[in-house]
PyMOL commands that place a pseudoatom at each C-alpha (Angstrom):
pseudoatom trace, name=CA, resn=MET, resi=1, chain=A, elem=C, hetatm=0, pos=[-50.192, -159.552, -37.853]
pseudoatom trace, name=CA, resn=THR, resi=2, chain=A, elem=C, hetatm=0, pos=[-47.009, -161.692, -37.862]
pseudoatom trace, name=CA, resn=ARG, resi=3, chain=A, elem=C, hetatm=0, pos=[-47.108, -161.967, -41.664]
pseudoatom trace, name=CA, resn=ALA, resi=4, chain=A, elem=C, hetatm=0, pos=[-47.060, -158.196, -41.948]
pseudoatom trace, name=CA, resn=LEU, resi=5, chain=A, elem=C, hetatm=0, pos=[-43.931, -157.956, -39.758]
pseudoatom trace, name=CA, resn=ILE, resi=6, chain=A, elem=C, hetatm=0, pos=[-41.831, -160.449, -41.744]
pseudoatom trace, name=CA, resn=PRO, resi=7, chain=A, elem=C, hetatm=0, pos=[-41.212, -158.173, -44.808]
pseudoatom trace, name=CA, resn=ALA, resi=8, chain=A, elem=C, hetatm=0, pos=[-40.372, -155.252, -42.505]
pseudoatom trace, name=CA, resn=LEU, resi=9, chain=A, elem=C, hetatm=0, pos=[-37.966, -157.418, -40.506]
pseudoatom trace, name=CA, resn=LEU, resi=10, chain=A, elem=C, hetatm=0, pos=[-36.281, -158.732, -43.662]
pseudoatom trace, name=CA, resn=ALA, resi=11, chain=A, elem=C, hetatm=0, pos=[-35.909, -155.180, -45.002]
pseudoatom trace, name=CA, resn=ALA, resi=12, chain=A, elem=C, hetatm=0, pos=[-34.358, -154.043, -41.703]
pseudoatom trace, name=CA, resn=LEU, resi=13, chain=A, elem=C, hetatm=0, pos=[-31.906, -156.950, -41.727]
pseudoatom trace, name=CA, resn=ALA, resi=14, chain=A, elem=C, hetatm=0, pos=[-30.915, -156.224, -45.337]
pseudoatom trace, name=CA, resn=LEU, resi=15, chain=A, elem=C, hetatm=0, pos=[-30.336, -152.554, -44.506]
pseudoatom trace, name=CA, resn=ALA, resi=16, chain=A, elem=C, hetatm=0, pos=[-28.219, -153.479, -41.481]
pseudoatom trace, name=CA, resn=ALA, resi=17, chain=A, elem=C, hetatm=0, pos=[-26.127, -155.858, -43.596]
pseudoatom trace, name=CA, resn=CYS, resi=18, chain=A, elem=C, hetatm=0, pos=[-25.547, -153.170, -46.217]
pseudoatom trace, name=CA, resn=SER, resi=19, chain=A, elem=C, hetatm=0, pos=[-24.449, -150.612, -43.667]
pseudoatom trace, name=CA, resn=SER, resi=20, chain=A, elem=C, hetatm=0, pos=[-21.822, -152.968, -42.217]
pseudoatom trace, name=CA, resn=THR, resi=21, chain=A, elem=C, hetatm=0, pos=[-20.311, -153.780, -45.616]
pseudoatom trace, name=CA, resn=PRO, resi=22, chain=A, elem=C, hetatm=0, pos=[-17.061, -151.851, -46.144]
pseudoatom trace, name=CA, resn=LYS, resi=23, chain=A, elem=C, hetatm=0, pos=[-17.395, -149.054, -48.673]
pseudoatom trace, name=CA, resn=ARG, resi=24, chain=A, elem=C, hetatm=0, pos=[-15.571, -149.891, -51.862]
pseudoatom trace, name=CA, resn=THR, resi=25, chain=A, elem=C, hetatm=0, pos=[-14.593, -147.591, -54.683]
pseudoatom trace, name=CA, resn=PRO, resi=26, chain=A, elem=C, hetatm=0, pos=[-16.681, -148.223, -57.833]
pseudoatom trace, name=CA, resn=ALA, resi=27, chain=A, elem=C, hetatm=0, pos=[-14.917, -150.281, -60.495]
pseudoatom trace, name=CA, resn=SER, resi=28, chain=A, elem=C, hetatm=0, pos=[-14.085, -149.054, -63.988]
pseudoatom trace, name=CA, resn=ALA, resi=29, chain=A, elem=C, hetatm=0, pos=[-11.698, -150.067, -66.772]
pseudoatom trace, name=CA, resn=ASP, resi=30, chain=A, elem=C, hetatm=0, pos=[-9.800, -146.788, -66.354]
pseudoatom trace, name=CA, resn=ARG, resi=31, chain=A, elem=C, hetatm=0, pos=[-9.497, -147.388, -62.610]
pseudoatom trace, name=CA, resn=ASP, resi=32, chain=A, elem=C, hetatm=0, pos=[-8.182, -150.927, -63.150]
pseudoatom trace, name=CA, resn=THR, resi=33, chain=A, elem=C, hetatm=0, pos=[-5.556, -149.571, -65.528]
pseudoatom trace, name=CA, resn=GLU, resi=34, chain=A, elem=C, hetatm=0, pos=[-4.585, -146.836, -63.098]
pseudoatom trace, name=CA, resn=MET, resi=35, chain=A, elem=C, hetatm=0, pos=[-4.413, -149.103, -60.060]
pseudoatom trace, name=CA, resn=PHE, resi=36, chain=A, elem=C, hetatm=0, pos=[-3.595, -152.614, -61.285]
pseudoatom trace, name=CA, resn=ALA, resi=37, chain=A, elem=C, hetatm=0, pos=[-1.759, -152.414, -64.625]
pseudoatom trace, name=CA, resn=ARG, resi=38, chain=A, elem=C, hetatm=0, pos=[1.265, -150.756, -63.029]
pseudoatom trace, name=CA, resn=ILE, resi=39, chain=A, elem=C, hetatm=0, pos=[1.510, -153.587, -60.486]
pseudoatom trace, name=CA, resn=ALA, resi=40, chain=A, elem=C, hetatm=0, pos=[1.200, -156.198, -63.260]
pseudoatom trace, name=CA, resn=ALA, resi=41, chain=A, elem=C, hetatm=0, pos=[4.062, -154.452, -65.098]
pseudoatom trace, name=CA, resn=LEU, resi=42, chain=A, elem=C, hetatm=0, pos=[6.360, -155.456, -62.206]
pseudoatom trace, name=CA, resn=GLU, resi=43, chain=A, elem=C, hetatm=0, pos=[6.354, -159.046, -63.495]
pseudoatom trace, name=CA, resn=GLY, resi=44, chain=A, elem=C, hetatm=0, pos=[9.863, -160.492, -63.324]
pseudoatom trace, name=CA, resn=GLU, resi=45, chain=A, elem=C, hetatm=0, pos=[12.731, -161.011, -60.894]
pseudoatom trace, name=CA, resn=TRP, resi=46, chain=A, elem=C, hetatm=0, pos=[13.924, -158.237, -58.604]
pseudoatom trace, name=CA, resn=GLU, resi=47, chain=A, elem=C, hetatm=0, pos=[17.108, -157.869, -56.551]
pseudoatom trace, name=CA, resn=PRO, resi=48, chain=A, elem=C, hetatm=0, pos=[18.314, -155.396, -53.921]
pseudoatom trace, name=CA, resn=ALA, resi=49, chain=A, elem=C, hetatm=0, pos=[18.779, -151.844, -55.197]
pseudoatom trace, name=CA, resn=ALA, resi=50, chain=A, elem=C, hetatm=0, pos=[21.711, -149.664, -54.126]
pseudoatom trace, name=CA, resn=ASP, resi=51, chain=A, elem=C, hetatm=0, pos=[19.669, -148.234, -51.228]
pseudoatom trace, name=CA, resn=ALA, resi=52, chain=A, elem=C, hetatm=0, pos=[18.105, -151.596, -50.371]
pseudoatom trace, name=CA, resn=GLY, resi=53, chain=A, elem=C, hetatm=0, pos=[17.547, -151.072, -46.645]
pseudoatom trace, name=CA, resn=MET, resi=54, chain=A, elem=C, hetatm=0, pos=[17.034, -154.697, -45.636]
pseudoatom trace, name=CA, resn=PRO, resi=55, chain=A, elem=C, hetatm=0, pos=[18.234, -156.619, -48.697]
pseudoatom trace, name=CA, resn=TYR, resi=56, chain=A, elem=C, hetatm=0, pos=[16.019, -159.238, -50.272]
pseudoatom trace, name=CA, resn=THR, resi=57, chain=A, elem=C, hetatm=0, pos=[14.908, -160.545, -53.625]
pseudoatom trace, name=CA, resn=ALA, resi=58, chain=A, elem=C, hetatm=0, pos=[11.394, -160.851, -55.001]
pseudoatom trace, name=CA, resn=VAL, resi=59, chain=A, elem=C, hetatm=0, pos=[9.612, -162.430, -57.936]
pseudoatom trace, name=CA, resn=PHE, resi=60, chain=A, elem=C, hetatm=0, pos=[6.430, -160.893, -59.373]
pseudoatom trace, name=CA, resn=ALA, resi=61, chain=A, elem=C, hetatm=0, pos=[4.165, -162.982, -61.626]
pseudoatom trace, name=CA, resn=VAL, resi=62, chain=A, elem=C, hetatm=0, pos=[0.804, -162.257, -63.223]
pseudoatom trace, name=CA, resn=SER, resi=63, chain=A, elem=C, hetatm=0, pos=[-1.670, -165.118, -62.723]
pseudoatom trace, name=CA, resn=SER, resi=64, chain=A, elem=C, hetatm=0, pos=[-5.346, -166.124, -62.928]
pseudoatom trace, name=CA, resn=ALA, resi=65, chain=A, elem=C, hetatm=0, pos=[-5.976, -164.790, -66.438]
pseudoatom trace, name=CA, resn=GLY, resi=66, chain=A, elem=C, hetatm=0, pos=[-4.343, -161.466, -65.567]
pseudoatom trace, name=CA, resn=SER, resi=67, chain=A, elem=C, hetatm=0, pos=[-6.524, -160.752, -62.525]
pseudoatom trace, name=CA, resn=VAL, resi=68, chain=A, elem=C, hetatm=0, pos=[-3.896, -161.199, -59.811]
pseudoatom trace, name=CA, resn=VAL, resi=69, chain=A, elem=C, hetatm=0, pos=[-0.217, -160.458, -59.268]
pseudoatom trace, name=CA, resn=ARG, resi=70, chain=A, elem=C, hetatm=0, pos=[1.719, -162.783, -56.993]
pseudoatom trace, name=CA, resn=GLU, resi=71, chain=A, elem=C, hetatm=0, pos=[4.854, -161.455, -55.322]
pseudoatom trace, name=CA, resn=ILE, resi=72, chain=A, elem=C, hetatm=0, pos=[7.167, -163.937, -53.636]
pseudoatom trace, name=CA, resn=MET, resi=73, chain=A, elem=C, hetatm=0, pos=[9.422, -162.291, -51.071]
pseudoatom trace, name=CA, resn=PHE, resi=74, chain=A, elem=C, hetatm=0, pos=[12.661, -164.062, -50.074]
pseudoatom trace, name=CA, resn=PRO, resi=75, chain=A, elem=C, hetatm=0, pos=[12.034, -166.885, -52.614]
pseudoatom trace, name=CA, resn=GLY, resi=76, chain=A, elem=C, hetatm=0, pos=[13.462, -170.242, -51.567]
pseudoatom trace, name=CA, resn=SER, resi=77, chain=A, elem=C, hetatm=0, pos=[14.370, -169.093, -48.058]
pseudoatom trace, name=CA, resn=PRO, resi=78, chain=A, elem=C, hetatm=0, pos=[12.874, -170.347, -44.774]
pseudoatom trace, name=CA, resn=HIS, resi=79, chain=A, elem=C, hetatm=0, pos=[11.133, -166.950, -44.461]
pseudoatom trace, name=CA, resn=GLU, resi=80, chain=A, elem=C, hetatm=0, pos=[9.576, -166.977, -47.938]
pseudoatom trace, name=CA, resn=MET, resi=81, chain=A, elem=C, hetatm=0, pos=[6.318, -165.009, -48.000]
pseudoatom trace, name=CA, resn=THR, resi=82, chain=A, elem=C, hetatm=0, pos=[3.691, -164.345, -50.650]
pseudoatom trace, name=CA, resn=ASN, resi=83, chain=A, elem=C, hetatm=0, pos=[1.743, -161.190, -51.437]
pseudoatom trace, name=CA, resn=LEU, resi=84, chain=A, elem=C, hetatm=0, pos=[-1.284, -161.235, -53.715]
pseudoatom trace, name=CA, resn=TYR, resi=85, chain=A, elem=C, hetatm=0, pos=[-2.483, -158.034, -55.385]
pseudoatom trace, name=CA, resn=HIS, resi=86, chain=A, elem=C, hetatm=0, pos=[-5.930, -157.871, -56.994]
pseudoatom trace, name=CA, resn=MET, resi=87, chain=A, elem=C, hetatm=0, pos=[-8.791, -155.479, -57.617]
pseudoatom trace, name=CA, resn=ASP, resi=88, chain=A, elem=C, hetatm=0, pos=[-11.954, -155.443, -55.495]
pseudoatom trace, name=CA, resn=GLY, resi=89, chain=A, elem=C, hetatm=0, pos=[-14.217, -153.025, -57.311]
pseudoatom trace, name=CA, resn=GLY, resi=90, chain=A, elem=C, hetatm=0, pos=[-12.036, -149.939, -57.726]
pseudoatom trace, name=CA, resn=ASP, resi=91, chain=A, elem=C, hetatm=0, pos=[-9.787, -150.751, -54.758]
pseudoatom trace, name=CA, resn=LEU, resi=92, chain=A, elem=C, hetatm=0, pos=[-6.427, -152.490, -55.031]
pseudoatom trace, name=CA, resn=VAL, resi=93, chain=A, elem=C, hetatm=0, pos=[-6.176, -155.219, -52.387]
pseudoatom trace, name=CA, resn=LEU, resi=94, chain=A, elem=C, hetatm=0, pos=[-2.959, -156.678, -50.995]
pseudoatom trace, name=CA, resn=THR, resi=95, chain=A, elem=C, hetatm=0, pos=[-3.083, -159.888, -48.965]
pseudoatom trace, name=CA, resn=HIS, resi=96, chain=A, elem=C, hetatm=0, pos=[0.208, -160.676, -47.225]
pseudoatom trace, name=CA, resn=TYR, resi=97, chain=A, elem=C, hetatm=0, pos=[0.753, -164.381, -46.484]
pseudoatom trace, name=CA, resn=CYS, resi=98, chain=A, elem=C, hetatm=0, pos=[3.215, -163.902, -43.641]
pseudoatom trace, name=CA, resn=ALA, resi=99, chain=A, elem=C, hetatm=0, pos=[5.872, -166.350, -42.472]
pseudoatom trace, name=CA, resn=ALA, resi=100, chain=A, elem=C, hetatm=0, pos=[4.328, -165.852, -39.006]
pseudoatom trace, name=CA, resn=GLY, resi=101, chain=A, elem=C, hetatm=0, pos=[1.248, -167.704, -40.280]
pseudoatom trace, name=CA, resn=ASN, resi=102, chain=A, elem=C, hetatm=0, pos=[-1.292, -164.880, -40.396]
pseudoatom trace, name=CA, resn=GLN, resi=103, chain=A, elem=C, hetatm=0, pos=[-2.742, -163.145, -43.449]
pseudoatom trace, name=CA, resn=PRO, resi=104, chain=A, elem=C, hetatm=0, pos=[-3.283, -159.383, -43.187]
pseudoatom trace, name=CA, resn=ARG, resi=105, chain=A, elem=C, hetatm=0, pos=[-5.370, -157.743, -45.877]
pseudoatom trace, name=CA, resn=MET, resi=106, chain=A, elem=C, hetatm=0, pos=[-4.610, -154.145, -46.862]
pseudoatom trace, name=CA, resn=ILE, resi=107, chain=A, elem=C, hetatm=0, pos=[-6.351, -151.837, -49.319]
pseudoatom trace, name=CA, resn=ALA, resi=108, chain=A, elem=C, hetatm=0, pos=[-5.122, -148.986, -51.527]
pseudoatom trace, name=CA, resn=ARG, resi=109, chain=A, elem=C, hetatm=0, pos=[-8.024, -146.797, -52.548]
pseudoatom trace, name=CA, resn=GLU, resi=110, chain=A, elem=C, hetatm=0, pos=[-5.962, -144.409, -54.628]
pseudoatom trace, name=CA, resn=VAL, resi=111, chain=A, elem=C, hetatm=0, pos=[-2.667, -144.019, -56.412]
pseudoatom trace, name=CA, resn=ARG, resi=112, chain=A, elem=C, hetatm=0, pos=[-0.843, -140.700, -56.364]
pseudoatom trace, name=CA, resn=GLU, resi=113, chain=A, elem=C, hetatm=0, pos=[2.051, -139.183, -58.231]
pseudoatom trace, name=CA, resn=THR, resi=114, chain=A, elem=C, hetatm=0, pos=[4.935, -137.606, -56.308]
pseudoatom trace, name=CA, resn=ALA, resi=115, chain=A, elem=C, hetatm=0, pos=[8.359, -136.287, -57.243]
pseudoatom trace, name=CA, resn=GLU, resi=116, chain=A, elem=C, hetatm=0, pos=[9.776, -139.730, -56.359]
pseudoatom trace, name=CA, resn=GLY, resi=117, chain=A, elem=C, hetatm=0, pos=[7.234, -141.706, -58.400]
pseudoatom trace, name=CA, resn=THR, resi=118, chain=A, elem=C, hetatm=0, pos=[3.869, -143.468, -58.234]
pseudoatom trace, name=CA, resn=VAL, resi=119, chain=A, elem=C, hetatm=0, pos=[2.771, -144.185, -54.656]
pseudoatom trace, name=CA, resn=TYR, resi=120, chain=A, elem=C, hetatm=0, pos=[0.270, -146.748, -53.343]
pseudoatom trace, name=CA, resn=GLU, resi=121, chain=A, elem=C, hetatm=0, pos=[-0.719, -146.490, -49.674]
pseudoatom trace, name=CA, resn=PHE, resi=122, chain=A, elem=C, hetatm=0, pos=[-2.031, -149.860, -48.499]
pseudoatom trace, name=CA, resn=ASP, resi=123, chain=A, elem=C, hetatm=0, pos=[-3.928, -149.489, -45.222]
pseudoatom trace, name=CA, resn=PHE, resi=124, chain=A, elem=C, hetatm=0, pos=[-4.955, -152.266, -42.855]
pseudoatom trace, name=CA, resn=ASP, resi=125, chain=A, elem=C, hetatm=0, pos=[-8.369, -153.823, -43.499]
pseudoatom trace, name=CA, resn=SER, resi=126, chain=A, elem=C, hetatm=0, pos=[-8.406, -157.155, -41.635]
pseudoatom trace, name=CA, resn=VAL, resi=127, chain=A, elem=C, hetatm=0, pos=[-6.282, -160.124, -40.631]
pseudoatom trace, name=CA, resn=SER, resi=128, chain=A, elem=C, hetatm=0, pos=[-7.044, -163.843, -40.692]
pseudoatom trace, name=CA, resn=ASN, resi=129, chain=A, elem=C, hetatm=0, pos=[-5.497, -166.651, -38.659]
pseudoatom trace, name=CA, resn=LEU, resi=130, chain=A, elem=C, hetatm=0, pos=[-4.150, -164.292, -35.993]
pseudoatom trace, name=CA, resn=ARG, resi=131, chain=A, elem=C, hetatm=0, pos=[-3.138, -166.428, -33.013]
pseudoatom trace, name=CA, resn=PRO, resi=132, chain=A, elem=C, hetatm=0, pos=[-2.075, -165.567, -29.464]
pseudoatom trace, name=CA, resn=GLU, resi=133, chain=A, elem=C, hetatm=0, pos=[1.506, -166.668, -30.144]
pseudoatom trace, name=CA, resn=HIS, resi=134, chain=A, elem=C, hetatm=0, pos=[1.896, -164.179, -33.024]
pseudoatom trace, name=CA, resn=ASP, resi=135, chain=A, elem=C, hetatm=0, pos=[3.809, -161.171, -31.759]
pseudoatom trace, name=CA, resn=HIS, resi=136, chain=A, elem=C, hetatm=0, pos=[2.913, -158.988, -34.761]
pseudoatom trace, name=CA, resn=TYR, resi=137, chain=A, elem=C, hetatm=0, pos=[1.009, -158.703, -38.019]
pseudoatom trace, name=CA, resn=MET, resi=138, chain=A, elem=C, hetatm=0, pos=[1.519, -156.369, -40.950]
pseudoatom trace, name=CA, resn=GLY, resi=139, chain=A, elem=C, hetatm=0, pos=[-0.458, -153.160, -40.686]
pseudoatom trace, name=CA, resn=ASN, resi=140, chain=A, elem=C, hetatm=0, pos=[0.312, -151.181, -43.803]
pseudoatom trace, name=CA, resn=MET, resi=141, chain=A, elem=C, hetatm=0, pos=[2.654, -150.936, -46.735]
pseudoatom trace, name=CA, resn=THR, resi=142, chain=A, elem=C, hetatm=0, pos=[3.629, -148.030, -48.919]
pseudoatom trace, name=CA, resn=LEU, resi=143, chain=A, elem=C, hetatm=0, pos=[4.725, -149.096, -52.379]
pseudoatom trace, name=CA, resn=THR, resi=144, chain=A, elem=C, hetatm=0, pos=[6.590, -146.536, -54.476]
pseudoatom trace, name=CA, resn=LEU, resi=145, chain=A, elem=C, hetatm=0, pos=[7.270, -147.213, -58.136]
pseudoatom trace, name=CA, resn=ARG, resi=146, chain=A, elem=C, hetatm=0, pos=[10.203, -144.853, -58.526]
pseudoatom trace, name=CA, resn=ARG, resi=147, chain=A, elem=C, hetatm=0, pos=[10.873, -142.839, -61.627]
pseudoatom trace, name=CA, resn=ASP, resi=148, chain=A, elem=C, hetatm=0, pos=[14.342, -144.453, -61.942]
pseudoatom trace, name=CA, resn=GLY, resi=149, chain=A, elem=C, hetatm=0, pos=[12.744, -147.903, -62.455]
pseudoatom trace, name=CA, resn=THR, resi=150, chain=A, elem=C, hetatm=0, pos=[13.359, -149.194, -58.917]
pseudoatom trace, name=CA, resn=ILE, resi=151, chain=A, elem=C, hetatm=0, pos=[10.666, -149.898, -56.358]
pseudoatom trace, name=CA, resn=ARG, resi=152, chain=A, elem=C, hetatm=0, pos=[10.522, -149.242, -52.636]
pseudoatom trace, name=CA, resn=GLN, resi=153, chain=A, elem=C, hetatm=0, pos=[8.338, -150.965, -50.062]
pseudoatom trace, name=CA, resn=ASP, resi=154, chain=A, elem=C, hetatm=0, pos=[7.912, -149.533, -46.567]
pseudoatom trace, name=CA, resn=TRP, resi=155, chain=A, elem=C, hetatm=0, pos=[6.240, -152.132, -44.328]
pseudoatom trace, name=CA, resn=ARG, resi=156, chain=A, elem=C, hetatm=0, pos=[4.831, -151.386, -40.880]
pseudoatom trace, name=CA, resn=SER, resi=157, chain=A, elem=C, hetatm=0, pos=[3.389, -153.939, -38.505]
pseudoatom trace, name=CA, resn=TYR, resi=158, chain=A, elem=C, hetatm=0, pos=[1.235, -153.878, -35.409]
pseudoatom trace, name=CA, resn=ASP, resi=159, chain=A, elem=C, hetatm=0, pos=[2.917, -155.283, -32.312]
pseudoatom trace, name=CA, resn=ARG, resi=160, chain=A, elem=C, hetatm=0, pos=[1.240, -157.413, -29.658]
pseudoatom trace, name=CA, resn=ASN, resi=161, chain=A, elem=C, hetatm=0, pos=[-0.094, -154.240, -27.967]
pseudoatom trace, name=CA, resn=GLY, resi=162, chain=A, elem=C, hetatm=0, pos=[-1.629, -152.862, -31.163]
pseudoatom trace, name=CA, resn=LYS, resi=163, chain=A, elem=C, hetatm=0, pos=[1.080, -150.214, -31.641]
pseudoatom trace, name=CA, resn=LEU, resi=164, chain=A, elem=C, hetatm=0, pos=[2.282, -149.520, -35.181]
pseudoatom trace, name=CA, resn=THR, resi=165, chain=A, elem=C, hetatm=0, pos=[6.036, -150.104, -35.553]
pseudoatom trace, name=CA, resn=GLU, resi=166, chain=A, elem=C, hetatm=0, pos=[8.567, -148.021, -37.437]
pseudoatom trace, name=CA, resn=PRO, resi=167, chain=A, elem=C, hetatm=0, pos=[8.759, -148.929, -41.131]
pseudoatom trace, name=CA, resn=THR, resi=168, chain=A, elem=C, hetatm=0, pos=[11.071, -151.587, -42.523]
pseudoatom trace, name=CA, resn=ALA, resi=169, chain=A, elem=C, hetatm=0, pos=[12.206, -150.480, -45.969]
pseudoatom trace, name=CA, resn=PHE, resi=170, chain=A, elem=C, hetatm=0, pos=[13.097, -152.594, -48.978]
pseudoatom trace, name=CA, resn=ALA, resi=171, chain=A, elem=C, hetatm=0, pos=[14.345, -151.215, -52.297]
pseudoatom trace, name=CA, resn=LEU, resi=172, chain=A, elem=C, hetatm=0, pos=[14.496, -153.371, -55.403]
pseudoatom trace, name=CA, resn=ARG, resi=173, chain=A, elem=C, hetatm=0, pos=[15.715, -153.087, -58.961]
pseudoatom trace, name=CA, resn=ARG, resi=174, chain=A, elem=C, hetatm=0, pos=[14.755, -155.318, -61.836]
pseudoatom trace, name=CA, resn=LYS, resi=175, chain=A, elem=C, hetatm=0, pos=[17.256, -158.157, -62.204]
pseudoatom trace, name=CA, resn=SER, resi=176, chain=A, elem=C, hetatm=0, pos=[19.242, -157.917, -65.419]
pseudoatom trace, name=CA, resn=GLY, resi=177, chain=A, elem=C, hetatm=0, pos=[17.719, -159.964, -68.196]
pseudoatom trace, name=CA, resn=THR, resi=178, chain=A, elem=C, hetatm=0, pos=[14.177, -160.136, -66.753]
for i in range(1, 178): cmd.bond("trace and resi %d" % i, "trace and resi %d" % (i + 1))
show_as sticks, trace
zoom trace
């Protein structure tokens, strides 16, 4: 009797594990080009644009045989942070290595075209190393690749009470000669 229950139990456990796995968009070469290639094309040094909002500089670099883009925000400063962009199936993942010491993970499941440019909406997925002393963690980021060649990032974080803050905007232009 017990032997007959083991396969049924294993099947039930496998089904439960599958249902708790986040749904990912199927991968395809066209999808990678649509989602990732535009991010990889940001490679180089960036400086504040005319409408910078909070001014900062950033460096984008393609790494790991072209499978990841590393963005360094505020390079060389005490508040330097790193963002990694990579594909997970057909989803574009952003992991933000925050100066606060936590690592929120956000996912863009689509890219859309607007009058301003190409827009990626990165929504919160999870956060690692969140500690009681952290007063916030990043919740989402909207990245707009503007038609004029500049980029805009609108970052929003969750405060200690789980409330989403107003966006902090950054606008960048490619540094001359990069």
